[in-house]
N, C-alpha and C positions, 0 to 999 in steps of 0.2 A: 557685360562690355567682357564676355569670357570668350575665350580661347580655345578651338582643338583641331590637334594631327589632322584629322579634314575636315578642312574650315568650308570649303563646298558642297560639304554632306550636310545639312543644317542637326538629321536625327544622331549624328555620331555627335556635334558638334555638341551639344547641348548634351547626347548621352557622353560625354569626358565626363566633362560639370561633375557632374551626379556622380559620376564612379569614386569619381578624386574627394568626391562630398561621407561615402560610404565608409574611405579604409580609414575616416574617423573610426570606425566601432574595432581598426585590426589595431595588436600594443604600438605604439608609436615606438618605431628605433631611438636607440639613446645613443647621443650624441657623439661618435668619436674623442675620446681621453687626450686625444693631439692635434684633432682639427681645428683647426683657423689658432692657434696656442700663439702664428708671429701678425696676426692682427693687430689692428690698434682700431680702434672705437674711436671715432671722427663730431658723426651726429649722432643722434635718437636712439642711438642705440642698432641703425640700421649703415651705416659707412664705417665702412673697411680694407685700409693698404698693408692686399695682399705684399709680400718681398719685393723690393725691386728687380732683382733678378726672372720678376717674374712679369715680365710683362705685360704674357696672352694674359695670365690667369688676373688681373684686376677685374674687380669689379666693382664701380661707382657707380648712387644713384644719380637720374638723371630726368630731366620733364616730364610732362606729359605729352606734350610737343614732343617733342623731340623718340622718346615712346610712337611716337605715330606713325612719325615718319617711315618706322618701320611693319608697326606691326602692326598699326591701326586697319586695314582693306582684311584686315582675317574677323573684325571682329561680328558678334550676332548679336544686333542693334536691342530681341526680345530679352538677351541677358540685364539690361537695363530696370528690370524690378525683382531679379534674380542675387547681385549684389555692383558692386563699387569701386571701381578702382584708388588707390591708394598710396599706390610707390608705383617706380617704375627703378629699376639697372639695364643696364649693361656692362659686357666686357670690354675691353681694351682694343682687341681683335675687332671687332664686332660682328664677329662669330654667333654672341648670343648675345638675345633683347630680355628682359621678366616685366612679368607684374607681382603684386602684392593686393589682391581681392578682399573685399570683406563682405562677409553675405549679410544680407540684409535681420532673414528668422531669426537668426542667434545672435548674431555678431563674430562669430567669429572669422576667422586668415586666412587664405590658403593662396601658395603662392604659384604662375604657372611663367614655365618657359618656351622661348621659341626661336627655328633658329631656319635660320635656307635652305630653306630645299629643295631639290634636283632643278628648278626653276626663280634660282634665289629667291623667293618667297617667304618673310618667316611665318613662320607659320609653330602650334604647338607640336614640342616633345616629349615635352614629362614636367609634373608637379611635383607638391608637397601634398605631406597630408595636415590638413589642420588642422587650428591652432587655439590657444585661447588668447595669444597676445600678438600684439605685432610684430613689438622687438621676436617674439620666438619665429614667426614667418621668416621675417625677414633671416633670422641666424642659417632657420634651413632651407632656406630655398637660392643662398648665399653655396656655403655645400653640399646642396644638388648643385647645383650650376659648375662651381669645381671636377666636383666627380665624374658629370658630360664631357667637358672638355678636352681632354684629352680623346676621348671618343667624338667627336663631334660628325668626325666628317659617317661614319655609320648610322649616328644617332638621327642626322639630322636627313633624310634620305625620307620618302611618306610613300613611294614606291605607282605614285596617282597620274604620274607622267613620262610620255617621253620629250613633250618638247624641250626647247633649248627657249635660253631667258630671251626675254624681248630685250633686244640691241634700238637702242632709239638713234644710240651718238657716232657708229660707225655708217661711212657715209656709203649707201647700197650700188653698190656698183652699175647694174642697169640701168638708177634710176633717170630720165628721158629730159628732164629738167635739170640747169644749171642749182646750185647747193642756191635756201635764202641767205641774201648777208647777215640776217638774227643766229639763225641755225649755223650759223662756220662762227661766232663771237660765241655763246655756249655752248656749242664740240668745244673751245682750239683755248678761247682765251684764260686768265687764274681771274680773270676780276666774273666772269660767270660761275664759278668754279661750285658755290655755293647751290644752287638754279640749276644745274650738272647734273651735281652728289643727290639733291632731292629728287629733282625728278627720276633717276632713273633707279629709285625704289620704290615711287610708288609703279611706275611702267611694268616690273616683274606683273604687276594684278592686270596687267592691262589684254584683254583683249579682244584683238584684229577683228572684229565681225567681217568688213567690211574690204579689207586685204592691204587696204593700201596708203592706211592710216601713218606709219612712220613717212617714208617715199610722200607727202604730203606735207606733215613731221618738214623734211628735212629740205622743199621746193616752196613751190611755191604758195599754200596751204600751212608755213606754218601758222600765223595769226589764229586761222582758225581752231586748229589741232593744240597751240598751248590754250585757247582759251575752254575746250573744253573738258585739256588737265587742270585748269583749273576748277570747275563747276566739280571735275573729279572728285581732288582733292574739297570742295569744302561741302560736295554732299558723303562722303565718308565724316568729314570731321566732325557733320551732324549728328550724325547717327544711324545712319543709311546703309541699307542693304543692296548693290545697283547692281540689275539683272546684266553680266558678261556678252549673256545670248544676246540682247533684244539690235536688231538692223532696228525698227522706227518705234518710238523714236530717237534719239539717243541714252536716252537717261529713264529708266523706270527704277522708280526712289524706294523700298517698303523701311519703315522705322513706326514707331513705338508710338506716336501721336496719329500715326496715319499712312496713305500714302497717294506720292504725286510723279506729275509724268513728265520732264523736259527734252526739247528740241531748241540745239544753239544753233547760233547762227552769229554771221557775224558784217558788219559796213569797214567794203573794201573802197580800196581809190575805184577811180571812172579808169573805164580803158576806151581807146578810137578802135580803129575799123580791123585796125590790124593787132589792137593785144595792144598794148603799146599805153604805160600809163597814163593819165591825163595829172597834168597837177592842179590839185586844188584850189580855187581862186582867194584873189587872200586882196586885203585890204591898206587901209592908206588913212584911213580917220575910221571914226566910231562911228558912223552913223554906215561906212562900207559892210564893218563888222557884222550888225545891228540884222545889217542885211543879209547877210551868213549864216548864222541865228536865226534870225527866222527863216526862213526859206529855204534853201540851199543844206543845208542838215538835218530840215524834217523832212525835206523830200530825199536825200539817202539814207536816210532811218528808214523810211517807206517802205522803198526798194525788197531790201530783204526781208522786212516783216511779213507785208503783204505777200509773197510767194510762199515764204512757209505757211500762210491760214493759206490759199488759193489747194494748200498739196492734206489741207482736211484729212489731218492724223487723226483727230480723233473720234473719226469713223472704225478705225484698226481696231481689234482685239484683247490690245494692248494696257489704250490708252479708253476707250470706252465706259462713259461713269466715273474717270476720276478724276479730278483735276489738273490744265493740262496750260504750260508754262511754258512762254517763249523765250529766251538765255540770249537776248542783244550786246556784243562788244561795238568800241566802234578804232576801226582801224587805218576807214580813209583816206586822214593825211598822220603825217609824226607829231604827236601826239593830239590828238586830237582827243583824247576821249577824256582827257585831261578840263574841255570847254563846253564841250557837248551834251552834259547833260540835263540843262533847262530844252534844249530842243528836243530830246525826248520826249516828256515831259510834255511839253508843247503839240504833237506831233499825238502825242496816246491820248491826249482827258482838251485836245481842240481848245485848249484855252490857253491864257497866257498870264505872268499875274507879276502887277504893279503894285508896289514900295510907296507908304504913302505914311507921312508923318500929320497928325491933330496939329488941333492946341499945345496941346496938351502931352506935345512928343511923346503920343503915344505908337505901335504903327497898327497899318492898317494898309490890309494888303485885298486889292480890287480886282479883281477876276474877268476878264475879257474874250471875249471868244471868239473864237478865230478858226475861219469859215474852210480857208485854205491856205497855201504853200504855193508862189510860183516863179520860178527861177529861169527864168530869158523865157523859149515856151511853150517852159516845161508847166503845168498845172497840176494839181491834185490837190483833194478835198483832204481837211486838218480832222482828227477826228478817229482813230487807228476802232479803239471799243466803239468805237458808233460801226461800223461797216460790216456789210451784210457778213455775215456768222463766222462773229468775232464774238460772240454771246460765248462761243467752244473753248476763250484762249480764258483761262482765268488771273491770269497777270504775265505780266512783259517784269524779269529780270533786268538787271546792267548795275556791272562794278569799273567803276573807269582805275579803279588800283588795278582790278590781277591782269595785269599784264606781267610780262617775263620779268621786273622788278620784283612782284611779289614772291616767286618761287625766290630772286633770287636770296629779299628779306627773310621770308621766311628757312632760306637754307644757310644760311648765319647765326638768325638769333638761336636756332636748332647743333646749334658744333657746328654742319656739314663748308666743306669747300679747304679753301687753303686761307692760311691762316694772317695770308699778307691782305687779305680782302678788306675795308673796308668802307661803309657805308655809310653816306647821310643821305635821313628826308626829309626831304622840303614838302609844307603846301597846307592845303584847307580844311576848316574841319567845321561842322556843326555846332555855332554856337544857340546851345538850348535855351538862353536870353529869352522869354514867347515875344522882350521888345527887339530883341534884337533883328536886321534887314538883312548880314551879313556874315559868314562864315571867317571864322579869325584860322589863322596863320599860327603855323604850329615849325619845327622847326628836328628831328630827334636824330640820335648818334644810334645808330641800327646796334653797332655791337657793343653799347653799353649793356650789362649785364641785367637791368630791370628796364630796357623793351623788349613790348607784347606785343602780337599780333598772333592774329587766328588767319583762318580762309575766308574765316565767309567779313566779315571788315572789312566795310566800304561795301558793300549786297544791296539797292535801294530792291525792292519790288514795289513797282507800282498792280495795282491792282485794281481790277476792272469790272465797276457798276454794277455791267447789268451780265453778269455772268450765269451761267448756266452751273458752271461745279466751281462755287469761289473756292478758294484759298486760307483755308484756316491757315490765321494766322502763328500759330506752333509748332505750322510745323518747319520755318525757318526764325526761328527764335535768337536770332543777332541778328538778324535782317534791320535794317530802315522799312516799315510797310506806309504805306500812302499809299491814302481812296481822294478818290473825287464823291462830292457830293451836289444836294441840289440844287445847291450856290454860285458853285463853282468852284468855290474855295481846294484847298487841298488838306484835308487831316491827314499828318505824319507821325507813328510813335515809329522814336529815335532810339537807339545804344544809345551811355552814354560817353561814349569815343567814338563816330561816326566822320572820318574824310569823307568829302567829295573829289579833293582832288589831289594828287605829289606827284612829285620827283625826287630817283635814286642816286645819287651823287657816288659814282663810284672809283674808289680811291686805294694804289697798291704799294703798300709799306714796302720802304724798298728801293724803290724805283727810282 
């Protein structure tokens, strides 16, 4: 979790911190007698108030999650072996963020300063000496920030890019397709300003290797591109370097625990021969709904999964010999991802699971083999992991919560967007009681100071029991992991808090 001015150059990245460590051998600069004389200690000797007439110099402590929104994308995960982050700061103008780290070897503390480069990507610009106490490191880090602020326009320049900052939200003048209605909400409505703000920061690091990402994000590819943005955020949060140059597959992730590759895909609405959306089937009773979930929805999942299987990504040099995963999200109908999870499980493994109670009211899960799925004249085999070549797929990822609402919640939680936005999240969370057959309902106020959420929260990883290159669970430690056993039962490792579906309501105060 150490950073360097040349965040895209690993050697300089690592060298910068070592140079800073050598600076301990130099005589430490004495603090100016009048520096920070107007500051008041607030908490832990680290929070300080600057005079009210100097708002642009106000330095305040922030959460790790908010800091991540600015600077997570320039971390080198290998430095996890060297040091840990212990404090995070920003100036009120958001022109500087900073972190204090602690070295594992000797326990000393070191402050690192970041500012947006020419493409508005937050990167290393300066650092303090090393200190024996966290209070001393915090004091000197704040002093350095105040010293840098008057000349930040010069200090932030990296000199290694002539490219402009990525702009996701200004409509392209040459777009051939109309703007997606959800994109227009995201781009223009106050209620989605938290999501818009956090995406703007994230996408400064986006490399559009295909040359069409922005256009698709604004038009008919909005859902698919949003899913990719989510995966980018989740894997970055997980401490991975994501190769920005890779066209195939979508993500090559390198971290301290190992390496894996991901190809993203989505379940989309059905279209007629003229390209018009065909409404999904509706149900008027429980029997019809069961038929939809047992047959129609698995067939919808099968389409994109088998298409990706047919591309044989595992033969690409970027993928060969590594765990290869497919990440799928369901957008085939409004809110379909909130109810389609079990249909995906059935299709992947070829089993349904019925909950029963014995005479002592103990829960019994009965696996039921499923041979095929039929909807109208269309019939497909069940059990994706049994298909030819599927042994090359290590696992399939799904997250019912990974929609634009996730970005909105993460934005609100971290203080982005309009302060008029209020979010309420309601849904179902896994009941960890071994005798529970149903999830528990929950309701949360996202604006509450106690609200917590991570990018990986809600992620399900369905492991392939026949995988040629199995995925080590440690590579995605905050996800729920599921494995099919020989008797048809599914063994799951689930985090303490694991939502399986949710809806987020938006309220604008003052309206």
